[in-house]
C-alpha positions as CSV (number, residue, x, y, z in Angstrom):
1,M,-32.3,159.7,25.7
2,S,-29.5,159.3,23.1
3,E,-26.7,156.7,23.1
4,F,-23.8,158.2,25.1
5,L,-21.5,155.0,25.5
6,R,-21.2,152.5,22.7
7,L,-18.9,149.0,23.1
8,E,-19.0,146.9,19.9
9,K,-17.4,143.3,20.3
10,L,-15.0,144.5,22.7
11,Y,-12.4,142.1,23.9
12,S,-9.9,142.1,26.6
13,G,-8.2,140.3,29.3
14,Y,-4.6,139.8,31.0
15,D,-1.6,138.9,29.2
16,D,-2.8,136.0,26.9
17,V,-6.2,135.3,28.8
18,S,-9.2,137.0,27.5
19,I,-12.1,137.9,30.2
20,I,-14.3,140.0,28.1
21,N,-15.3,138.3,25.2
22,G,-16.9,140.2,22.4
23,I,-19.3,142.6,24.8
24,S,-21.6,144.9,22.8
25,L,-23.9,147.3,24.7
26,S,-24.9,151.0,24.9
27,V,-25.2,153.4,27.9
28,E,-28.0,156.0,27.1
29,R,-27.1,159.8,27.8
30,G,-28.9,161.0,31.6
31,S,-29.6,157.2,32.4
32,V,-28.3,154.8,35.4
33,T,-27.2,151.7,33.5
34,A,-26.5,148.6,35.1
35,L,-24.2,145.7,34.4
36,V,-25.1,143.0,37.1
37,G,-23.6,139.5,37.5
38,S,-21.5,137.2,39.6
39,N,-18.1,137.2,41.0
40,G,-15.7,136.5,38.2
41,A,-18.0,137.2,35.3
42,G,-15.7,140.0,33.9
43,K,-17.5,143.3,35.6
44,T,-14.3,144.8,37.0
45,T,-12.3,143.9,33.9
46,L,-14.8,145.8,31.9
47,M,-14.7,148.9,33.9
48,R,-10.5,148.9,33.8
49,T,-10.9,148.8,30.0
50,L,-13.1,151.3,29.5
51,S,-11.3,153.7,32.1
52,G,-7.8,152.8,30.0
53,L,-6.4,150.8,32.7
54,L,-6.4,147.7,30.7
55,P,-5.9,147.6,27.2
56,L,-8.7,146.4,24.7
57,T,-7.6,143.4,22.4
58,H,-10.4,144.0,19.9
59,G,-13.4,145.8,19.2
60,K,-14.4,149.8,19.9
61,I,-15.3,152.0,22.3
62,I,-17.1,155.0,21.5
63,F,-17.5,157.5,24.0
64,D,-19.7,161.2,23.3
65,N,-19.3,160.0,19.7
66,E,-15.6,159.9,20.0
67,P,-13.5,156.4,19.6
68,I,-11.4,156.5,22.7
69,G,-10.3,152.7,22.3
70,N,-7.0,153.9,22.1
71,W,-6.7,157.1,24.5
72,A,-4.6,156.9,27.6
73,P,-6.4,156.9,31.1
74,N,-6.0,161.1,31.7
75,Q,-7.2,161.6,28.4
76,R,-10.6,160.0,29.0
77,V,-10.8,161.9,32.5
78,D,-10.6,164.8,30.7
79,M,-12.9,164.1,28.2
80,G,-15.4,163.6,31.3
81,L,-15.1,159.8,32.1
82,S,-14.1,159.1,35.6
83,L,-13.8,155.8,37.4
84,V,-14.8,154.6,41.3
85,P,-12.8,151.6,41.3
86,E,-13.0,148.4,43.5
87,G,-11.8,148.9,47.1
88,R,-12.2,152.6,46.7
89,L,-8.3,153.4,46.8
90,I,-8.3,156.7,48.5
91,F,-5.3,158.5,49.6
92,P,-5.5,157.1,53.4
93,E,-2.8,159.5,54.7
94,F,-4.6,162.7,52.8
95,S,-7.6,164.5,54.6
96,V,-11.1,164.1,53.3
97,E,-10.7,167.6,51.6
98,E,-7.2,166.8,50.5
99,N,-8.6,163.7,48.7
100,L,-11.1,165.9,47.0
101,R,-8.9,168.4,45.8
102,I,-7.0,165.8,44.1
103,G,-9.8,164.9,42.4
104,A,-10.1,168.0,40.4
105,V,-7.9,167.2,37.9
106,T,-9.8,168.5,34.6
107,P,-9.3,171.9,33.5
108,R,-12.9,172.4,33.7
109,A,-12.8,171.1,37.4
110,K,-9.8,173.1,38.5
111,G,-11.8,176.4,37.5
112,K,-14.7,175.9,39.9
113,L,-12.9,173.4,42.4
114,T,-14.7,175.4,45.7
115,S,-18.1,175.6,44.3
116,R,-17.9,171.5,43.4
117,M,-16.4,170.6,46.7
118,E,-19.3,172.4,48.4
119,E,-21.7,170.6,46.1
120,M,-20.2,167.2,47.4
121,F,-20.2,168.1,51.0
122,E,-24.0,168.9,50.2
123,L,-24.4,165.5,48.7
124,F,-22.3,163.6,51.2
125,P,-22.9,165.8,54.9
126,R,-21.1,163.3,56.6
127,L,-17.8,164.0,54.5
128,K,-18.2,167.7,55.5
129,E,-18.3,166.5,59.2
130,R,-15.0,165.0,58.7
131,R,-13.4,167.5,55.9
132,E,-10.2,167.5,58.2
133,Q,-9.9,164.0,59.1
134,S,-7.5,161.5,57.3
135,G,-9.0,159.2,54.9
136,G,-7.6,156.0,56.4
137,T,-9.5,156.7,59.8
138,L,-12.9,156.8,58.1
139,S,-15.1,153.9,57.9
140,G,-15.7,151.5,55.1
141,G,-18.8,153.4,54.0
142,E,-17.6,156.9,54.4
143,Q,-14.3,155.9,52.2
144,Q,-17.0,154.9,49.8
145,M,-18.5,158.2,49.9
146,L,-15.2,159.9,49.5
147,A,-14.2,157.6,46.5
148,I,-17.3,158.5,44.7
149,A,-17.1,162.4,45.7
150,R,-13.1,162.3,44.9
151,S,-14.5,161.5,41.2
152,L,-17.1,163.6,40.7
153,M,-14.5,166.2,41.7
154,S,-13.1,165.8,38.1
155,D,-16.8,167.1,36.9
156,P,-17.5,164.2,34.8
157,K,-20.1,163.4,32.3
158,L,-20.2,159.6,32.9
159,L,-19.0,157.9,36.3
160,L,-18.4,154.3,36.1
161,L,-19.0,152.6,39.4
162,D,-17.3,149.5,39.9
163,E,-18.9,147.3,43.2
164,P,-19.6,150.4,45.4
165,S,-21.6,148.4,48.0
166,L,-19.0,145.7,48.2
167,G,-18.0,144.6,51.8
168,L,-20.7,147.6,53.3
169,A,-23.4,147.1,55.7
170,P,-26.9,147.0,54.2
171,S,-27.8,150.4,55.5
172,I,-24.9,152.0,54.0
173,T,-25.4,150.3,50.6
174,K,-29.0,151.8,50.8
175,F,-27.5,155.3,51.2
176,L,-25.2,154.8,48.6
177,F,-27.6,153.6,45.9
178,E,-29.9,156.4,47.0
179,M,-26.9,158.8,46.2
180,V,-27.0,157.3,42.7
181,I,-29.8,158.5,42.1
182,R,-29.2,161.8,43.0
183,V,-26.1,162.0,41.0
184,K,-28.1,161.1,38.0
185,K,-30.1,163.8,38.9
186,L,-27.3,166.3,38.7
187,G,-26.9,165.4,35.3
188,V,-24.5,162.8,35.4
189,T,-24.6,159.5,33.5
190,V,-23.8,156.6,35.5
191,F,-22.7,153.2,34.3
192,I,-22.6,150.6,37.3
193,V,-21.5,147.2,38.1
194,E,-22.6,145.2,41.4
195,Q,-23.1,141.6,42.5
196,D,-26.2,143.1,44.3
197,I,-28.1,142.5,41.6
198,R,-31.6,143.5,43.0
199,S,-30.8,146.7,44.6
200,T,-29.1,147.5,41.5
201,L,-31.7,147.0,39.2
202,E,-34.2,149.1,41.1
203,I,-32.5,152.2,40.5
204,A,-31.5,151.4,37.0
205,D,-33.1,152.4,34.0
206,Q,-31.8,149.6,31.5
207,G,-29.6,146.7,32.8
208,Y,-27.2,144.0,31.1
209,V,-26.3,140.4,32.5
210,I,-22.7,139.1,32.5
211,E,-21.7,135.6,32.6
212,N,-17.9,134.4,31.6
213,G,-17.3,137.8,29.9
214,K,-20.5,137.7,27.7
215,I,-23.8,139.5,28.0
216,V,-26.7,136.4,28.2
217,M,-29.2,138.9,29.0
218,Q,-30.5,142.6,28.6
219,G,-33.4,145.1,28.7
220,L,-35.2,147.7,30.9
221,A,-34.2,147.0,34.5
222,E,-37.7,146.6,35.8
223,D,-38.2,143.8,33.1
224,L,-35.1,142.1,34.4
225,L,-36.4,142.3,38.1
226,A,-39.3,140.5,37.0
227,N,-37.7,137.8,34.5
228,E,-38.3,134.3,35.9
229,T,-34.4,133.4,35.1
230,I,-33.3,136.3,36.9
231,K,-35.3,135.5,39.7
232,S,-34.5,131.7,40.5
233,V,-30.5,131.8,39.3
234,Y,-29.6,135.3,40.6
235,L,-32.2,136.5,43.3
236,G,-33.1,132.8,44.7
237,I,-36.9,133.5,44.5
């Protein structure tokens, strides 16, 4: 695997409050990379910074050999970086199919909209059953499926997943993590941030642990799962 995304001493936050404090990490092409940590550690702030929704105050974001730290969100999407935000943020008044069409915003995605939509229906059969149903009437798990599928409609190279299991039943969470593996097999690199540390590291290739906006541990996901500190502090073992 080769390096696909690299962060160098990244700082960001809200107004004068710094939340991300000098993070450096890398995501390898074709991998599932996990950033795990407790609530309030800075995971969502990092995702918002990577997608361009928050400005970085210092450091570099290198994506596919391009420095994109000053790029607008739409430029990042056009280049192949797509965020599934915390809280899903689908369009509740629009149908499933309309939500998916909205996701095909990049020029390369518009050219193969029909085939991309069929791929999403194959990946998430439940969405095909509800293609004419408005997004707001779907269950929480179905809305998360729709949010992921909508992001995939842009034909991304790198999918950013921000807390996809938040508020979902264990059975739905298990299904979504299985979908992450399938997304990887489609050739999409995945960078996922989560509080569900065990489930996330079980599907990841490599992982980072974040505390107070800083990386405090990193390594192969299987090694992190076996780490005694991870077991005692985060898994309660």
